[in-house]
VEXVOZA-969347 format. One record per residue (C-alpha): x, z, y; chain; residue in one letter; residue number from 1. Coordinates in Angstrom, 1 decimal. Each point is the difference from the previous one (the first is absolute). Example, Ala and Ser with C-alpha at 12.3 -4.5 7.8 and 13.67 -1.06 7.14 Angstrom:
+--------+--------+--------+------+------+--------+
:     c1 :     c3 :     c2 : kelo : mise : tortor :
+--------+--------+--------+------+------+--------+
:   12.3 :    7.8 :   -4.5 :    A :    A :      1 :
:    1.4 :   -0.7 :    3.4 :    A :    S :      2 :
+--------+--------+--------+------+------+--------+
This chain:
+--------+--------+--------+------+------+--------+
:     c1 :     c3 :     c2 : kelo : mise : tortor :
+--------+--------+--------+------+------+--------+
:   -7.9 :   20.7 :  -21.2 :    A :    X :      1 :
:   -3.1 :    2.0 :    0.9 :    A :    X :      2 :
:   -2.5 :    1.5 :   -2.5 :    A :    X :      3 :
:   -2.7 :   -2.5 :    1.2 :    A :    X :      4 :
:    2.3 :   -2.9 :   -0.7 :    A :    X :      5 :
:    0.8 :    1.3 :   -3.4 :    A :    X :      6 :
:   -3.7 :    0.5 :   -0.7 :    A :    X :      7 :
:   -0.8 :   -3.6 :    1.0 :    A :    X :      8 :
:    2.9 :   -1.4 :   -2.0 :    A :    X :      9 :
:   -1.2 :    2.0 :   -3.0 :    A :    X :     10 :
:   -3.5 :   -1.5 :    0.4 :    A :    X :     11 :
:    1.6 :   -3.5 :    0.2 :    A :    X :     12 :
:    2.0 :    0.7 :   -3.2 :    A :    X :     13 :
:   -3.3 :    1.0 :   -1.7 :    A :    X :     14 :
:   -1.6 :   -3.2 :    1.3 :    A :    X :     15 :
:    2.7 :   -2.1 :   -1.4 :    A :    X :     16 :
:   -0.2 :    1.7 :   -3.4 :    A :    X :     17 :
:   -3.8 :   -0.6 :    0.0 :    A :    X :     18 :
:    0.6 :   -3.7 :    0.9 :    A :    X :     19 :
:    2.0 :   -0.3 :   -3.3 :    A :    X :     20 :
:   -3.2 :    0.9 :   -1.8 :    A :    X :     21 :
:   -1.7 :   -3.2 :    1.4 :    A :    X :     22 :
:   -1.4 :   -2.3 :   -2.6 :    A :    X :     23 :
:   -1.1 :   -3.6 :    0.1 :    A :    X :     24 :
:   -3.2 :   -0.7 :   -1.9 :    A :    X :     25 :
:   -1.0 :   -3.6 :   -1.0 :    A :    X :     26 :
:   -3.1 :   -1.2 :    1.8 :    A :    X :     27 :
:   -2.4 :   -2.4 :   -1.7 :    A :    X :     28 :
:   -2.9 :   -2.0 :    1.4 :    A :    X :     29 :
:   -2.6 :   -2.4 :   -1.3 :    A :    X :     30 :
:   -0.1 :   -3.6 :    1.0 :    A :    X :     31 :
:   -2.3 :   -2.5 :   -1.6 :    A :    X :     32 :
:   -0.7 :    2.5 :   -2.8 :    A :    X :     33 :
:    3.7 :    0.4 :   -0.8 :    A :    X :     34 :
:    2.0 :    3.2 :    0.4 :    A :    X :     35 :
:    3.1 :   -0.8 :    2.0 :    A :    X :     36 :
:    2.9 :    2.3 :    1.1 :    A :    X :     37 :
:    0.8 :    0.0 :    3.7 :    A :    X :     38 :
:    3.5 :   -1.1 :    0.8 :    A :    X :     39 :
:    0.9 :    3.4 :    1.4 :    A :    X :     40 :
:   -0.9 :    3.5 :   -1.2 :    A :    X :     41 :
:   -1.8 :    2.9 :    1.7 :    A :    X :     42 :
:    2.4 :    2.7 :    1.2 :    A :    X :     43 :
:   -1.2 :    3.5 :   -0.8 :    A :    X :     44 :
:    1.7 :    2.9 :    1.9 :    A :    X :     45 :
:   -0.4 :    3.7 :   -0.8 :    A :    X :     46 :
:   -2.3 :    2.0 :    2.3 :    A :    X :     47 :
:    2.9 :    2.2 :    1.1 :    A :    X :     48 :
:    2.0 :   -3.1 :    1.1 :    A :    X :     49 :
:   -3.0 :   -1.3 :    2.0 :    A :    X :     50 :
:   -0.4 :    3.5 :    1.6 :    A :    X :     51 :
:    3.6 :    0.1 :    1.1 :    A :    X :     52 :
:    0.3 :   -3.7 :    1.1 :    A :    X :     53 :
:   -3.3 :   -0.3 :    1.8 :    A :    X :     54 :
:   -0.7 :    3.6 :    1.0 :    A :    X :     55 :
:    1.3 :    2.0 :    2.9 :    A :    X :     56 :
:    2.1 :    2.4 :   -2.0 :    A :    X :     57 :
:    3.2 :   -2.0 :    0.8 :    A :    X :     58 :
:   -1.2 :   -2.2 :    2.9 :    A :    X :     59 :
:   -1.1 :    2.9 :    2.3 :    A :    X :     60 :
:    3.5 :    1.7 :    0.0 :    A :    X :     61 :
:    2.1 :   -1.6 :    2.7 :    A :    X :     62 :
:    3.2 :    1.9 :   -0.7 :    A :    X :     63 :
:    2.6 :   -2.7 :    0.2 :    A :    X :     64 :
:    1.6 :   -0.7 :    3.3 :    A :    X :     65 :
:    1.3 :   -3.6 :    0.4 :    A :    X :     66 :
:    3.6 :   -0.1 :    1.0 :    A :    X :     67 :
:   -0.6 :   -3.1 :    2.2 :    A :    X :     68 :
:   -3.2 :    0.7 :    2.0 :    A :    X :     69 :
:   -0.3 :    3.7 :   -0.5 :    A :    X :     70 :
:   -3.6 :   -0.2 :   -1.1 :    A :    X :     71 :
:   -1.4 :    2.3 :   -2.7 :    A :    X :     72 :
:   -1.1 :   -2.1 :   -3.0 :    A :    X :     73 :
:   -1.7 :    0.5 :   -3.4 :    A :    X :     74 :
:    1.7 :   -1.1 :   -3.2 :    A :    X :     75 :
:   -1.9 :   -3.3 :   -0.2 :    A :    X :     76 :
:    1.2 :   -1.0 :    3.6 :    A :    X :     77 :
:    3.6 :    0.2 :   -1.1 :    A :    X :     78 :
:    2.2 :   -2.7 :   -1.2 :    A :    X :     79 :
:    0.7 :    2.4 :   -2.9 :    A :    X :     80 :
:    2.6 :   -2.1 :   -1.8 :    A :    X :     81 :
:    2.2 :    0.2 :    3.1 :    A :    X :     82 :
:   -0.5 :    3.7 :    0.6 :    A :    X :     83 :
:    2.6 :    2.6 :   -1.1 :    A :    X :     84 :
:   -2.3 :    2.9 :   -0.7 :    A :    X :     85 :
:    2.9 :    2.3 :   -0.9 :    A :    X :     86 :
:    1.8 :   -0.5 :    3.3 :    A :    X :     87 :
:   -3.3 :    0.0 :    2.0 :    A :    X :     88 :
:    0.4 :   -3.6 :    1.2 :    A :    X :     89 :
:   -3.3 :   -1.8 :    0.3 :    A :    X :     90 :
:   -1.1 :   -3.4 :    1.4 :    A :    X :     91 :
:   -3.6 :   -1.1 :    0.4 :    A :    X :     92 :
:   -1.5 :   -3.5 :   -0.7 :    A :    X :     93 :
:   -0.3 :   -0.9 :    3.7 :    A :    X :     94 :
:    3.7 :    0.8 :    0.8 :    A :    X :     95 :
:    1.1 :   -1.9 :   -3.1 :    A :    X :     96 :
:   -2.0 :   -3.0 :    1.0 :    A :    X :     97 :
:    1.4 :    0.0 :    3.5 :    A :    X :     98 :
:    3.5 :    0.4 :   -1.4 :    A :    X :     99 :
:   -0.4 :   -2.9 :   -2.4 :    A :    X :    100 :
:   -1.7 :   -2.3 :    2.5 :    A :    X :    101 :
:   -0.6 :   -3.5 :   -1.3 :    A :    X :    102 :
:    2.2 :    0.7 :   -3.1 :    A :    X :    103 :
:   -3.0 :    1.9 :   -1.5 :    A :    X :    104 :
+--------+--------+--------+------+------+--------+
């Protein structure tokens, strides 16, 4: 595994740890003068999680080569649960969808 891959996986690990700090906050609103609670809560993510998930720090690094199509992909373009990062075996979303066909 290359240093760039290890760097990206380190950032992904940090992102997942930050996601654990996510909190759900009750949301209230007024209707006909009564204070009512919305049926679902507001989700509040940490700033670092949002930086990692939405920013270019992870997305801009196309360091994983798909074993099926040979294209370089970023972490979010992988079918990560099927990748063996230790062995260097990666599969992208597109190839996984083609492989699964209508079973998906």
